[in-house]
N, C-alpha and C positions, 0 to 999 in steps of 0.2 A: 741459335748458337749453343745453348745448353739443352740437354735432354732431361725429361723427368722432373721438371720444376713443380714444386708443391707449395701452394699458397693457402694460408688459413685466414679466412675473414670472420671476425667476431663482432656480432651486433645483435641486439635483442629485437631489432625490427627486421622481419623477413623481407620486407620491400627493399630495404637498404642492401641486404645481402644479394637480392636478385639483381639490383642495379650494378653492384660490384662485379658479379659473375658476368653480366652482359658486357660490361666495359672491358673485361679481361678475356673476352671470347677469342680475340685474335692472338692472344699469347698462348704459346704451346705449353700449357700448364694444367695441372689438376687443382681445382679450387675446392677446398674443404670449408665447411661453415660450422659455426657454433653460435649459440644465442646468449651465452654468458661466460664469465671467466672460468668457472669450474669446468664447464663442458669443454672449453678450449684446452685447458691444461690436461684433462683426461685424454682428449684426442691427440695432443702432442706426445703423450706417453705411449699411445698405441700405434701412431703413425710415425715411422722413423723418417728423419731427414726432411722435416718441414723447412723450407727455404726462407719464408718471410711470413710475418703476421700483420694483418691489417686490423687494428684494434679500436673499437669504440670505447668510450669512457663510462657513460651512464648506462648501467645494466643491472638487473636484479641478481640475487644470489652472490655473485662476486663481480665487483665493478672493474673497470679497466685499469684503475690505479693499482689495485692489489694484484691484478693479473700481471701487469707489467713488472711490478716488484718481484713477484715469484719467478717469472721467466728470467730476469736478469740476475737473480741470486742463485739460480740453478746451475750446477756444474755441467749439465748436459744440454741446456737450452740457452745459456747466456749469449752464445755467439749468433743466435738467430736474430736477424734484424727485425725491429718492430716499428711500423709506421702507425702513429696514433691518428685516428680520424676524429676531428672535433670541429664544432662550429664556434667555439669559445676561444678567442685568441689569448685570454688570460690564463688558460690552462697550459699553453705551449711551454713556457719556461719551467713549470712544475714537472711536466712529463719528461722533458729533456733532462732535468735534474735526476729523475728516477731511472734514466738509462735509455729512454726512447731514442731510436736512431733517426727519426724523422717525424714530420707531422703533415697532415693533409687536411685542408679546410673543406667543410661542407658548404654548399653543394659541390659534388665532385666535378672536376674537369677530366673527361675521359683520357685525353692525351697525356695530361700531367700524371694521372693515376698510373697509366701504363709505363711512362718513362721512369717515374720514381720507383715503382716495383722492380723494373728490370735493372735499373742502376744498382739498387741494393742487392738484388740477386746476383748480379755480376760480381760485385765486390765480395760477397760471401763465397761464391764459387771459386774465385781466384784464391781466397784464403784457404778454402778446402784443398785446392790443388797444392798450395804450399805445404800444408800439413801432411798431405799424402806423400808429397815428394820427400819430406824428411824421413818418413817411415820407410819408403823404398830405399833411400840412401843408407839408412842404418842397416837394413837387411843386406844390401850389396856389400857394404864394408865388411860385415861379418863373413860373408861368403867368399869374397874375392878381394883380398888385400892388394893384390897387384893392380886392380882396376880402380883403386881409391882416388888417385889424382884426377883421372879422367871423369870420375863420377862427381867429384867436388867441383871441377871446372864447369860441368854441365849444370850442377845445382846453382852455382853462382850466376851463370848466364840466365838460367830460367828465373831466378829470384829477381834479377835486374829487370827482366822482361815483365814479370808480374808487377813490380813496382812502377814501371813505366806505364803499364796499362791501367793500373789503379789511378795513377796521376792523370792519364788521358781521360778517364771516366769523368773526372770533374771538369776537364776542359770542354768535353762535349756538351756539358750543361751550359757552359759559357759560349757555346757555338764557336769554340776556338779550333784552329787547325795548325798543323805545322810541327816544328821542332822545338817548341818552347821548353818542354820538360827535359829534352835531351841537352839543350844548352845549359839549363840550370844545373843539371847533373854534372856536366863536364867543367863548368865554371866553378862550381862549389868545390869539386875535387882539387882543381888547380890552386884555388885560394887557400884551401886547407893545408896543402903541402907548403905553400909560401909562409903560412902562419906557424909552421913547425910541427903540425900534426904528423903522426906516423903514416906510413904507406897503408897500413891496415885501417886506421881510422879514416883516412882520406877516401879509401875505397868504400867503407861503410857509408860515408856521407854521399858518395856518388850514387849508391844504390837507394839511399833514403830520401834524398832531396826531391825527387819527382813527386813525392807524396805530400808536399807542403800544403797544397790546396785541395786535398781529397775530400775535406769536409764540405766543400761547396755542393757536393751531391745532395746535402740536406737543406739547402737554401731554396725557398720557393722561387719559381721562375719570375713571378711578378717583381721580385726584388733583384734577383741575379741578372735578369735581362733588361731591367729598367734603363731606358736610354738617358734619362736625366739624373740630376743629383738626388741621392737618397735623403729622406727626411730622418729625424732623430730616431723614431721608432723602427724604421726600416734599417738604419745603420746598426741598431742594437741586434737585430736579427741577423744581419750580414756578419757581424762579428762572431756569431755563434759558430761559423764554419771552423774556427780554430778548435773549439771544444768538441764539436761533432767529429772533426778529423781525428782528434785524440782518442775519442771513444771508438771510432771505427778501427783504429790501430792498436787498441788496448789488448792486454793479455797476449802480446806477441813476444814475450821475453826469450823464447826459444829461437827466434829469428832476429839476428842483430839488426838487419835492415829495417824490419818492421818496428822494432823497439826504438831505433834512432829516428825512424819516420814519425813515430808518435811525438817525440820531442820536437821535431821540426814543425809538424802540423800545429802543435799547441803554442809554440813560442815564436813563430816567424813574424808575428806582428807586435812582439814586445820591442820597446825602444830603449836605447841606451840611457835616456834621461828619465826613464820610469813612466812615461806617459802612454805606453802602449797597452795592449790587451792580449789575453783575457785577465791576466793576474797583476799587471802593473809591475813586472819585474824590472830591475834596474842594473845597468852595468854588467859585471861578470856573473851576476845571479842568473842572467840569460845564458843558456847553454851555448857554447861556441858554435855548435852545429847550426843553431837557429840564427846566430849573428852572421855567420857566413852566408847562409841561404838568403837572408834579407838583402845583403849587398848584391848577390848574384841576381836575384829576382828583380830588384829595382833597376839594376843596370840593363838587363835584357828588355824589360818593359819600356824603359825610356828610349832605348835604341830601336824599338819596334814600331811599325805603323799601327795606328789604331783608327777606328771609325771616326773618332773625334779629334785626331791629330796625326801628323806624320812623325816618323821617328826623328828624334832630335840629333843634330850633328854632335860629334864627339866633344867639342869644346863646351857646348851647352850642357851635355850630360855631366861632364866633370864639374861644372859650376853648380848645377842642381845638387849633385851628391855632396859636394864640399859644404853647401849650406845645410846639409843634414848631418854634418860631422858633430858628434857629441850629443845630437838630438835623436836622430834615427839610428845612426851607425856607431859601432865601435870605432873610435878614432884610429886605433892601431891597424885594424883590419882594412879600414877605408884607405889608409896611407899605403899599405901593401898593395891594395888593388890599383890605386892610381899610379904607383911607381912601376907597376908591371902591366899597365893598361893594354899594351899591344898584344900580350899573350891572350887576353880575354877577347879582344877584337878579332884575333885570329880564330878563336873558337867559334864566335858568331859567324864568321865568314865560312868556316868549314861546315857548319850545321845550319846554314841559312835556308829559308824557304821562300816561296813566292809570295805568300801572304802572311805577314806576322799577326800574332794573336792579340785580340783585345783583352786588357786586364786593367781594372780601375787603378788610376794613379792620382786621383783627385787629392787624396790626403797628403801625399808627398809634395805634389806640385803647389799646394797651398802655402808652402813655406817660401816659395820663390818670389 
C-alpha cells in the first residue's frame, strides 16, 4: 500500500534482530538495526523518514527508556511511532507513560508483529498525508485565490476520508466490517445540531467522531479479540485505548478534526456521574463532543448484531439508554436523542450494512 517503508529495530541481541528481520521479510520495507539507544538515535539523524521504531528496553550505553524519552522530546522525531518490545508486563505502564505508542511481548508472534507494525505505519502515513495536504493547500491559496473554495472543499473531503480510514484501522483490529464509523459520524453531527452547536462545530464533530476508538490499534489481540469477559488486569489494559488514542492524535492543533478527535478519543468513556475513565471526569467537565459521541456509539452498538447478541428492538434500546440517564449519559443530550429518535433510526437505515460490527457492550448492559 505504501512505498519506501523504513523500520528501525533496536536490540543489543543480534539474534533478536535477525528474528525481527525474518518476521518482516514479507513486508515491503527496509529494516535498519541498532544495538543500543545511542546508535539508534544517531541512525535516525542520518536516515530521514524512519516510519517506526521497534525498541528493546535493556541495552548497554543507552537503554530503551532513555532512548524513548529522547525520541518523544525531539521536535523532529516525536511523531515516529515506537513499539516497545518487552517480556516484563510491569514495564508496560511505564513506557506508555513515557510516550510509547504500543508494546509487544516476547516471544514474538510473527503475525501480530507484522500487523502492529503496519497499523502504526498506516496511521503515520495518513498523518503525513494530512500534513503535506495542508502545505499544498497553503501554496495553492497563495497562487490561485480564485481556486480557494474548490481547494478547501477538496481538503475537507480528504480530511474526512483520512479520519474515516484512521477509524477503520482500529475496526480492522476488532475484525469489524461495515458502516459503523459512518453512522457514528452522521448521528453525532445530527445530535450536535439538536444540542445547539453551530454548523461549524457540528461539522468538526462529524469529521472527528470516527476517531473515537483509534487507540484500539495499541491493544493486544489476546485482549481485544478475547471472546469471553475480560478480567481486571485485562480491562485495565483495554482502558488504555483512550489514552493511546489521545497520544496518536496529539500535536494536531493545526487540524481541527484531529484536535477534536483527540478530545473524543480521550473522553468518550467518561461518564456523567464521574465513574468513567481515564480521568473520572464528571458532568459538563466532559467535553460536549465526547458526550455526544458516547450517545451515538452506544445507540448504534445496541442496535447492531453482535456475535454474542442480536440487535435489540427499538423499545429495548430506549429502555437500556434511559437506565443510563445521569449515569452514563448527559440527561439533556439523552432526552434530545430520544425525542428525535426517528431521525437517528433513519440514519442507521440509510447507512446500514449486511453484517453489523461487534463492539463490547458488557459495561453498559450490566446496568440493565
